[in-house]
C-alpha positions in Angstrom: -8.4 -9.2 33.9 -9.7 -11.4 31.1 -12.5 -10.1 28.9 -15.7 -12.1 29.2 -16.9 -13.9 26.1 -19.0 -11.8 23.7 -21.4 -12.4 20.9 -19.9 -11.9 17.4 -22.6 -9.3 16.5 -21.5 -7.3 19.6 -17.9 -6.9 18.4 -16.6 -3.6 17.1 -16.3 -4.9 13.5 -20.1 -5.1 13.5 -20.6 -1.5 14.7 -23.2 0.4 12.6 -24.6 -2.7 10.9 -28.4 -3.2 10.9 -29.3 -6.2 13.2 -30.4 -8.4 10.2 -27.2 -7.6 8.3 -25.1 -8.3 11.4 -26.8 -11.7 12.0 -26.4 -12.6 8.3 -22.7 -11.7 8.4 -22.1 -13.6 11.6 -23.7 -16.7 10.1 -21.0 -16.6 7.4 -18.2 -16.4 10.0 -18.1 -19.8 11.7 -16.5 -20.2 15.1 -13.0 -21.8 15.3 -12.0 -23.1 18.7 -8.3 -22.8 19.6 -6.6 -24.6 22.5 -4.3 -22.8 24.8 -0.9 -22.5 23.1 -2.3 -23.3 19.7 -0.9 -21.3 16.8 -3.5 -19.7 14.6 -1.0 -18.6 11.9 2.7 -18.2 11.5 4.9 -15.4 10.1 5.1 -15.8 6.4 1.8 -17.7 6.1 -0.6 -16.4 3.4 -3.0 -13.8 4.8 -6.3 -15.8 4.4 -8.5 -13.9 6.8 -8.9 -11.4 9.6 -10.2 -12.8 12.8 -12.7 -11.6 15.4 -12.2 -13.0 18.8 -15.3 -13.8 20.9 -13.7 -15.7 23.8 -10.2 -16.0 25.3 -7.1 -14.2 24.3 -4.7 -14.4 21.3 -1.2 -12.8 21.3 0.8 -11.8 18.3 4.4 -12.8 18.8 7.9 -12.7 17.2 8.5 -16.3 16.2 12.3 -16.1 16.7 12.3 -14.5 20.2 8.8 -15.2 21.5 8.4 -11.5 22.3 4.7 -10.6 22.5 3.8 -7.5 20.4 0.2 -7.3 21.3 -2.7 -9.3 22.8 -6.3 -9.3 21.7 -9.3 -10.3 23.8 -13.0 -10.9 23.2 -14.6 -8.2 21.0 -11.4 -7.3 19.1 -10.3 -8.1 15.6 -6.8 -8.8 14.4 -4.9 -9.9 11.2 -6.8 -7.4 9.2 -4.0 -6.7 6.8 -4.7 -10.1 5.3 -7.9 -8.8 3.7 -6.5 -5.4 2.8 -3.3 -6.5 1.0 -1.9 -9.8 -0.4 1.3 -9.9 1.7 2.0 -12.8 4.1 1.6 -12.7 7.9 4.2 -10.5 9.7 4.2 -12.5 13.0 2.8 -15.6 14.7 -0.6 -15.5 16.4 -1.0 -17.9 19.4 -3.9 -18.5 21.8 -3.0 -17.6 25.3 -5.8 -19.7 26.6 -8.7 -21.6 25.1 -10.2 -19.1 22.7 -12.8 -18.7 19.9 -12.1 -16.8 16.7 -14.3 -16.1 13.6 -12.6 -15.6 10.3 -13.6 -13.1 7.7 -11.7 -13.7 4.4 -11.1 -11.6 1.4 -13.6 -13.8 -0.6 -16.4 -13.0 1.8 -15.5 -9.3 1.8 -15.5 -9.3 -2.1 -19.0 -11.0 -2.1 -20.3 -8.4 0.3 -18.8 -5.6 -1.9 -20.8 -7.0 -4.8 -24.0 -8.2 -3.1 -24.3 -5.9 0.0 -22.2 -2.8 -0.7 -23.6 -0.9 2.3 -22.5 -3.7 4.6 -19.1 -3.9 3.0 -18.7 -0.1 3.2 -19.5 -0.2 7.0 -17.0 -3.0 7.5 -14.3 -1.0 5.7 -15.1 2.1 7.9 -14.9 0.0 11.0 -11.6 -1.5 9.9 -10.2 2.0 9.1 -11.3 3.2 12.6 -9.7 0.1 14.2 -6.4 0.6 12.3 -6.4 4.4 13.1 -6.8 3.6 16.8 -3.9 1.1 16.6 -1.7 3.7 14.9 -2.6 6.3 17.5 -1.7 3.9 20.3 1.6 3.0 18.6 2.5 6.7 18.1 1.7 7.3 21.8 3.9 4.4 22.8 6.8 5.6 20.6 6.5 9.1 22.0 6.6 7.8 25.6 9.6 5.5 24.8 11.4 8.4 23.2 10.9 10.3 26.5 
């Protein structure tokens, strides 16, 4: 089942933010519409932003084989390593259907760290929780595969 669209401020990245802070952050993360099959970024591209998806579905794929690693639906964020380290993208991200994403780049995060440190700290906590959940899921899958 496809996740229904959601408001940006209702996405997990915004958990714990005061409503006014969430609205102010959302206003700085403009919507970008993607057509079905449109590539958002390619492996090797510079990591310019993480993305929060509010409608549709985006899959991360191996560009050589087309193998899907993971899919993200409304309410989820992906591409977060782009704001955490300066390395390039590790795979392609392609819209499975018409989708809407909202970028949060390292420049905006740096501005928040300077001008709204409590907001930046909460975003970092939310990203850490998100990455921890993904690592736990990967570990569970590896354990299951090892049988």
